[in-house]
C-alpha positions as CSV (number, residue, x, y, z in Angstrom):
1,M,0.0,0.0,0.0
2,C,1.2,3.5,-0.9
3,L,-0.2,6.5,0.9
4,R,-0.4,10.0,-0.6
5,R,-1.6,13.2,0.8
6,C,-3.2,14.8,-2.2
7,L,-5.3,13.7,-5.2
8,P,-3.2,12.7,-8.3
9,T,-3.8,15.1,-11.1
10,A,-4.1,12.2,-13.6
11,I,-7.1,10.7,-11.9
12,T,-10.2,10.5,-14.1
13,A,-13.5,12.1,-13.5
14,A,-15.2,8.7,-13.4
15,C,-12.8,7.5,-10.7
16,L,-13.3,10.7,-8.7
17,L,-17.0,9.9,-8.6
18,F,-16.3,6.5,-7.2
19,L,-13.7,7.7,-4.7
20,T,-15.5,10.7,-3.3
21,G,-19.1,9.8,-3.7
22,D,-19.7,13.1,-5.5
23,I,-23.3,12.9,-6.8
24,S,-22.9,16.1,-8.8
25,A,-20.6,14.1,-11.1
26,A,-23.6,11.9,-11.9
27,R,-25.7,14.9,-12.9
28,G,-23.9,15.8,-16.1
29,H,-20.5,17.1,-15.0
30,T,-18.6,14.1,-16.6
31,A,-18.6,12.5,-19.9
32,P,-21.7,10.4,-20.7
33,S,-21.8,7.2,-18.7
34,T,-21.6,3.8,-20.3
35,D,-22.7,1.7,-17.2
36,A,-25.8,2.5,-15.2
37,V,-24.8,-0.1,-12.5
38,L,-21.5,1.5,-11.7
39,D,-23.0,5.1,-11.8
40,W,-25.8,4.3,-9.4
41,N,-23.5,2.2,-7.2
42,A,-21.5,5.4,-6.7
43,I,-24.7,7.4,-6.1
44,M,-25.8,4.8,-3.6
45,V,-22.5,5.1,-1.7
46,A,-22.8,8.9,-1.5
47,T,-26.5,8.8,-0.5
48,V,-26.1,6.4,2.5
49,A,-22.9,8.1,3.8
50,G,-24.6,9.7,6.7
51,Q,-25.8,6.5,8.2
52,N,-23.9,4.2,10.7
53,A,-21.9,1.3,9.1
54,F,-24.7,-1.2,9.7
55,A,-27.5,0.8,8.2
56,Q,-25.3,1.7,5.3
57,A,-24.7,-1.9,4.6
58,R,-28.4,-2.8,4.8
59,F,-29.4,0.1,2.4
60,A,-26.6,-0.8,0.0
61,A,-27.7,-4.5,-0.1
62,I,-31.3,-3.6,-0.8
63,T,-30.3,-1.2,-3.5
64,Q,-27.9,-3.5,-5.3
65,L,-30.3,-6.5,-5.0
66,A,-33.1,-4.4,-6.5
67,V,-30.7,-3.4,-9.4
68,F,-29.8,-7.1,-9.9
69,E,-33.4,-8.3,-9.8
70,A,-34.3,-5.6,-12.4
71,V,-31.5,-6.3,-14.8
72,N,-31.6,-10.1,-14.3
73,S,-35.3,-10.3,-14.9
74,I,-34.6,-9.0,-18.4
75,D,-31.3,-10.8,-19.1
76,G,-32.3,-14.1,-17.3
77,R,-28.7,-15.2,-16.9
78,Y,-28.8,-15.9,-13.1
79,R,-31.0,-17.4,-10.5
80,P,-33.1,-14.5,-9.1
81,Y,-33.1,-13.5,-5.5
82,L,-36.9,-13.1,-5.1
83,D,-38.2,-14.4,-8.5
84,E,-41.0,-11.9,-8.4
85,V,-40.4,-9.8,-11.5
86,V,-41.4,-11.0,-15.0
87,A,-40.0,-8.7,-17.6
88,P,-40.1,-8.4,-21.4
89,R,-36.8,-9.3,-23.1
90,H,-36.9,-6.1,-25.1
91,A,-36.8,-3.9,-21.9
92,S,-33.8,-1.7,-21.4
93,Q,-31.5,-3.2,-18.8
94,A,-29.8,0.2,-18.2
95,A,-33.2,1.9,-17.6
96,A,-34.2,-0.8,-15.3
97,A,-31.0,-0.4,-13.2
98,V,-31.4,3.3,-13.0
99,A,-35.1,3.1,-12.0
100,A,-34.4,0.3,-9.4
101,A,-31.6,2.2,-7.6
102,H,-33.4,5.5,-7.8
103,T,-36.7,4.1,-6.4
104,V,-34.9,2.4,-3.4
105,L,-32.8,5.4,-2.5
106,R,-35.6,7.9,-2.9
107,T,-37.9,5.7,-0.7
108,Y,-35.4,5.5,2.2
109,F,-33.8,9.0,1.8
110,P,-36.7,11.4,0.9
111,A,-34.5,14.4,2.0
112,A,-32.2,13.6,-1.0
113,A,-35.1,13.4,-3.5
114,A,-34.1,16.5,-5.5
115,T,-30.6,15.3,-5.9
116,L,-31.6,11.7,-6.7
117,D,-34.3,12.9,-9.2
118,A,-31.7,15.0,-11.0
119,A,-29.4,12.1,-11.2
120,R,-32.2,9.9,-12.6
121,V,-33.0,12.4,-15.3
122,A,-29.3,12.7,-16.3
123,S,-28.9,8.9,-16.4
124,L,-32.1,8.2,-18.4
125,A,-31.2,11.0,-20.8
126,Q,-28.4,8.8,-22.1
127,I,-30.9,6.1,-23.1
128,P,-33.0,6.6,-26.3
129,D,-36.6,7.3,-25.8
130,N,-38.5,4.3,-27.0
131,P,-40.8,1.5,-25.6
132,S,-37.7,-0.4,-24.4
133,K,-36.7,2.4,-22.1
134,L,-40.2,2.7,-20.7
135,A,-40.4,-1.0,-20.1
136,G,-37.1,-1.0,-18.4
137,I,-38.2,1.8,-16.0
138,T,-41.4,-0.1,-15.1
139,V,-39.3,-3.3,-14.4
140,G,-36.9,-1.3,-12.2
141,E,-39.6,0.3,-10.2
142,L,-41.3,-3.1,-9.6
143,A,-38.0,-4.8,-8.6
144,A,-37.4,-2.0,-6.1
145,A,-40.9,-2.1,-4.6
146,N,-40.5,-5.9,-4.2
147,M,-37.1,-5.5,-2.3
148,I,-38.4,-2.8,-0.1
149,A,-41.5,-4.8,0.8
150,H,-39.3,-7.9,1.4
151,R,-37.2,-6.0,4.0
152,A,-40.0,-4.1,5.7
153,N,-40.0,-6.1,8.9
154,D,-36.4,-7.4,9.0
155,G,-35.6,-6.4,12.6
156,S,-33.6,-3.3,11.8
157,A,-36.0,-1.3,14.0
158,P,-36.8,-0.5,16.7
159,P,-33.4,0.0,18.4
160,A,-32.3,-1.9,21.5
161,F,-29.6,-1.1,24.0
162,H,-27.4,-3.0,26.5
163,L,-26.3,-2.2,30.0
164,P,-23.5,-4.3,31.4
165,P,-24.8,-6.6,34.2
166,S,-21.6,-6.3,36.2
167,T,-18.1,-4.8,36.3
168,D,-16.4,-8.2,36.2
169,P,-13.0,-8.4,34.4
170,G,-13.7,-9.0,30.7
171,E,-17.2,-7.6,30.8
172,W,-17.9,-4.8,28.3
173,Q,-18.4,-1.4,30.0
174,L,-19.8,1.8,28.6
175,T,-17.1,3.9,26.8
176,P,-17.2,7.7,26.3
177,S,-19.3,7.6,23.1
178,C,-22.1,5.8,24.8
179,P,-25.6,7.2,25.5
180,A,-27.1,6.7,28.9
181,A,-29.3,4.0,27.5
182,G,-26.2,1.8,27.1
183,G,-24.6,-0.1,24.3
184,V,-26.1,0.7,20.9
185,L,-27.3,-1.6,18.1
186,K,-28.0,-4.6,20.2
187,H,-30.9,-5.4,18.0
188,W,-28.7,-5.6,14.9
189,G,-27.7,-9.1,15.7
190,H,-31.3,-10.1,15.2
191,V,-31.7,-8.4,11.8
192,T,-32.8,-11.0,9.2
193,P,-29.7,-11.8,7.1
194,F,-29.8,-11.4,3.3
195,A,-28.2,-14.8,2.7
196,L,-27.3,-16.6,5.9
197,E,-29.7,-19.1,7.6
198,S,-29.3,-17.2,10.9
199,A,-27.2,-14.4,12.3
200,S,-25.5,-17.0,14.6
201,Q,-24.6,-19.3,11.8
202,F,-20.9,-18.3,11.8
203,R,-20.6,-17.0,15.3
204,S,-17.0,-16.7,16.3
205,E,-15.3,-18.9,18.9
206,P,-14.9,-17.3,22.3
207,P,-12.2,-14.7,22.8
208,P,-8.9,-15.9,24.5
209,P,-8.9,-16.2,28.3
210,L,-7.7,-13.2,30.2
211,D,-4.9,-15.0,31.9
212,G,-3.4,-16.4,28.7
213,R,-0.3,-15.4,26.7
214,R,-2.3,-14.5,23.6
215,Y,-4.5,-12.1,25.5
216,A,-1.5,-10.5,27.1
217,R,0.4,-10.2,23.8
218,D,-2.5,-8.5,22.1
219,L,-3.3,-6.2,25.0
220,N,0.4,-5.1,25.2
221,E,0.4,-4.4,21.4
222,V,-2.6,-2.1,21.5
223,Q,-1.4,-0.5,24.7
224,E,1.9,0.4,23.0
225,V,0.7,1.5,19.6
226,G,-2.9,2.5,20.1
227,S,-2.9,5.2,22.7
228,A,-3.6,8.8,21.8
229,T,0.0,9.7,22.9
230,S,1.9,6.7,21.5
231,T,5.4,7.4,20.2
232,A,5.6,3.9,18.8
233,R,2.9,4.5,16.1
234,P,4.3,5.6,12.7
235,Q,2.5,8.5,11.1
236,H,1.1,6.3,8.2
237,K,-0.5,4.1,10.8
238,T,-2.1,7.1,12.4
239,D,-3.4,8.1,9.0
240,I,-5.0,4.8,8.2
241,A,-6.5,4.6,11.6
242,R,-8.2,8.0,11.0
243,F,-9.1,7.1,7.4
244,Y,-10.9,3.8,8.3
245,N,-12.6,5.3,11.3
246,A,-14.3,7.7,8.8
247,V,-14.6,5.4,5.8
248,L,-16.6,2.3,6.6
249,A,-17.1,-1.0,4.7
250,V,-19.7,0.2,2.1
251,A,-17.6,3.3,1.3
252,T,-14.4,1.3,1.1
253,W,-15.4,-1.8,-0.9
254,N,-17.9,-0.4,-3.4
255,P,-15.4,2.2,-4.8
256,A,-12.5,-0.4,-4.6
257,V,-14.4,-3.1,-6.5
258,S,-15.8,-0.5,-9.0
259,Q,-12.3,0.4,-10.0
260,V,-11.4,-3.2,-10.6
261,A,-14.7,-3.9,-12.4
262,M,-14.0,-1.0,-14.8
263,A,-10.8,-2.6,-15.9
264,H,-12.6,-5.9,-16.8
265,K,-15.0,-6.5,-19.7
266,M,-18.3,-7.3,-17.9
267,S,-21.9,-7.1,-19.0
268,L,-24.4,-5.0,-17.1
269,S,-26.0,-8.1,-15.6
270,E,-22.6,-9.4,-14.5
271,R,-21.8,-6.1,-12.7
272,A,-25.3,-6.0,-11.2
273,R,-24.7,-9.5,-9.8
274,L,-21.2,-8.5,-8.5
275,F,-22.5,-5.6,-6.5
276,A,-25.5,-7.5,-5.2
277,L,-23.3,-10.2,-3.8
278,L,-20.7,-7.8,-2.5
279,N,-23.2,-5.8,-0.5
280,M,-25.2,-8.8,0.7
281,A,-21.9,-10.2,2.1
282,I,-21.0,-6.9,3.8
283,S,-24.4,-6.6,5.4
284,D,-24.6,-10.2,6.6
285,G,-21.0,-9.8,7.9
286,L,-22.1,-6.9,10.1
287,V,-25.3,-8.6,11.3
288,S,-23.3,-11.7,12.3
289,V,-20.6,-9.8,14.0
290,M,-23.1,-7.9,16.1
291,E,-24.7,-11.1,17.2
292,T,-21.2,-12.3,18.2
293,K,-20.4,-9.1,20.0
294,Y,-23.3,-9.1,22.3
295,D,-23.1,-12.8,22.8
296,Y,-19.7,-12.5,24.4
297,A,-19.9,-8.8,25.5
298,F,-16.1,-8.5,25.7
299,W,-14.5,-5.4,27.0
300,R,-12.7,-2.8,24.9
301,P,-9.0,-2.3,25.1
302,E,-9.3,1.0,27.0
303,T,-11.3,-0.7,29.7
304,A,-9.0,-3.7,29.7
305,I,-5.8,-1.6,30.0
306,R,-7.2,0.6,32.8
307,N,-8.1,-2.6,34.7
308,A,-5.2,-4.8,33.8
309,D,-4.5,-5.2,37.5
310,R,-7.8,-7.2,37.7
311,D,-7.2,-9.7,34.8
312,N,-5.1,-12.2,36.7
313,N,-2.4,-12.0,34.1
314,P,1.1,-11.2,35.2
315,R,2.1,-10.3,31.7
316,T,-0.1,-7.2,31.5
317,E,0.4,-3.9,33.2
318,V,-2.3,-1.4,34.2
319,D,-2.4,2.1,32.8
320,P,-5.3,4.0,34.4
321,A,-4.7,7.0,32.1
322,F,-4.9,5.1,28.7
323,Q,-6.8,6.9,26.0
324,P,-7.2,5.4,22.5
325,L,-6.4,7.4,19.4
326,I,-9.9,6.8,18.0
327,T,-13.1,7.0,20.0
328,A,-14.4,3.5,20.4
329,P,-17.9,2.7,19.1
330,C,-20.5,2.1,21.8
331,F,-20.7,-1.7,21.7
332,P,-18.5,-4.7,22.7
333,S,-15.1,-5.3,21.2
334,Y,-15.1,-8.9,20.0
335,G,-14.9,-9.4,17.1
336,S,-14.2,-6.5,14.8
337,A,-17.2,-5.3,12.7
338,H,-14.9,-3.5,10.2
339,A,-13.0,-6.8,9.7
340,A,-16.2,-9.0,9.4
341,G,-17.7,-6.7,6.8
342,S,-14.5,-6.2,4.9
343,Y,-13.3,-9.8,4.8
344,A,-16.7,-10.8,3.6
345,A,-16.4,-8.2,0.8
346,R,-12.9,-9.3,0.0
347,Q,-14.0,-12.9,-0.3
348,V,-16.6,-12.0,-2.9
349,A,-14.2,-9.7,-4.7
350,E,-11.5,-12.4,-4.9
351,A,-14.1,-14.9,-6.1
352,F,-14.8,-12.7,-9.1
353,F,-11.3,-11.3,-9.8
354,G,-8.9,-13.7,-8.1
355,E,-6.0,-12.6,-6.0
356,R,-4.1,-11.0,-8.9
357,R,-2.6,-7.6,-8.8
358,V,-5.1,-4.8,-9.0
359,A,-4.9,-1.0,-9.1
360,I,-7.1,0.7,-6.5
361,V,-7.0,4.3,-5.3
362,L,-9.1,5.2,-2.2
363,S,-9.9,8.7,-1.1
364,N,-12.9,10.2,0.7
365,P,-14.0,13.8,1.5
366,A,-14.4,12.8,5.1
367,V,-10.6,12.6,5.3
368,P,-9.4,15.4,3.1
369,G,-5.9,15.3,1.6
370,L,-5.3,11.6,2.1
371,V,-5.1,9.1,-0.7
372,L,-4.4,5.4,-0.4
373,D,-3.0,3.3,-3.3
374,Y,-3.4,-0.5,-3.2
375,D,-2.2,-3.4,-5.4
376,S,-4.5,-6.1,-3.9
377,F,-7.6,-6.6,-1.9
378,E,-5.5,-8.2,0.8
379,E,-3.6,-4.9,1.3
380,I,-6.9,-3.2,2.1
381,T,-7.9,-5.7,4.8
382,D,-4.4,-5.6,6.2
383,D,-4.7,-1.8,6.6
384,I,-8.1,-2.1,8.1
385,D,-6.8,-4.6,10.7
386,D,-3.9,-2.3,11.6
387,A,-6.2,0.7,11.6
388,R,-8.3,-0.7,14.4
389,V,-5.4,-1.8,16.5
390,Y,-3.3,1.3,16.0
391,G,-6.5,3.3,16.6
392,G,-6.6,1.7,20.1
393,I,-10.1,0.4,19.8
394,H,-9.5,-3.3,19.0
395,F,-7.3,-6.2,20.1
396,R,-5.5,-8.1,17.3
397,F,-7.6,-11.2,18.1
398,D,-10.8,-9.1,17.5
399,Q,-9.5,-8.5,14.0
400,Q,-8.7,-12.1,13.4
401,A,-12.1,-13.3,14.7
402,G,-13.9,-10.8,12.4
403,A,-11.7,-11.9,9.5
404,R,-12.6,-15.6,9.9
405,Q,-16.2,-14.8,10.3
406,G,-16.3,-12.5,7.3
407,R,-14.4,-15.0,5.1
408,S,-17.0,-17.7,6.0
409,I,-19.9,-15.4,5.2
410,G,-18.4,-14.2,1.9
411,R,-17.9,-17.9,0.8
412,W,-21.5,-18.7,1.7
413,V,-23.0,-15.8,-0.1
414,H,-21.0,-16.3,-3.3
415,A,-21.5,-20.1,-3.3
416,R,-25.3,-20.1,-2.8
417,Y,-26.8,-17.0,-4.2
418,L,-27.4,-15.5,-7.7
419,K,-25.7,-18.4,-9.4
420,P,-25.3,-18.6,-13.2
421,L,-27.8,-20.7,-15.0
422,N,-25.1,-21.7,-17.4
423,A,-21.3,-22.2,-17.1
424,S,-20.4,-19.4,-19.5
425,S,-21.4,-16.6,-17.2
426,W,-18.8,-14.5,-15.3
427,D,-18.2,-16.1,-11.9
């Protein structure tokens, strides 16, 4: 991975759209688009940006599945997700993709209606006015309505909170970001997955015992490199900690995979399938990891380090003044949500493109002036793992547990959903 501090002058307008989530670029400020799936994937990333990581992933999966259902109902290349849309073969796949994404996003984000409507007009203006276009719009709107209805009672509301039952060693305690109600998103572990049989299907094994060598090793690592005042943390590790604290799984993996997809010859339906599977995996990864988190309710490093005199481990040392570089999210530590969602995404991405060398540039307006260059999907997950440890909010074993969980989920999603109906389709 190479890290830069300013945008390269040679970056294309299309890539800038994917990297920054700039919806204005989808409204006519770039050259005419050739791929409605990629355009509206970028618009989706920008639209959901104000949500927490878990809601982002849910909205992304609904959007991309609606796009897939719309396009696939016309193309017929893959097994459908819901099998509820019957479309004429002459319908425009591009118009269907635009209408599906627009309808989902406008439904969930009415405050963005004007921006989304303008993007829809700009996208549809690139498609000739004819019966095929009108049929495609109808198909897209129907696919979106079906997906929205399908997820209407999926457990994503109402919210639930968690108050620790004790102050025993290892028990998660409220951290500074917590509301008085307690740990947030406790209900997310009960959200209906998009692909898994249950949220607990790939629950992680228990965290290591507090009195063991592995626990001590990982606590000592985060204590050394993850404090706000650490002198052992290189500047580039500080940069990635701050980047991935602001840029979550949806905003990392959709732009990254978009750039790789642009470099490969893929049909619209192949790209629609790719992004549906990618975002299903991310969302199910985050649902599963939240089920794991609250099942074990394991303390954050800041609590553990401040109470190291209570862990019955002679290899750890208490520091009552420890403060992490990054403010910890208000829920238990084990395992890492960023890891679970990201490794699920990586598994899907590598199932499509292999582990070959790629060219990915990540930037985001939430972290101005910082640009990350990557040659592989693996480098991204490596950085995400380091970001959470060097940010002081996760143990290394949290990252490893999330990685294993995410890998399993990514394999499951890719192996069982939206499969080609013949062997010639991109897989």
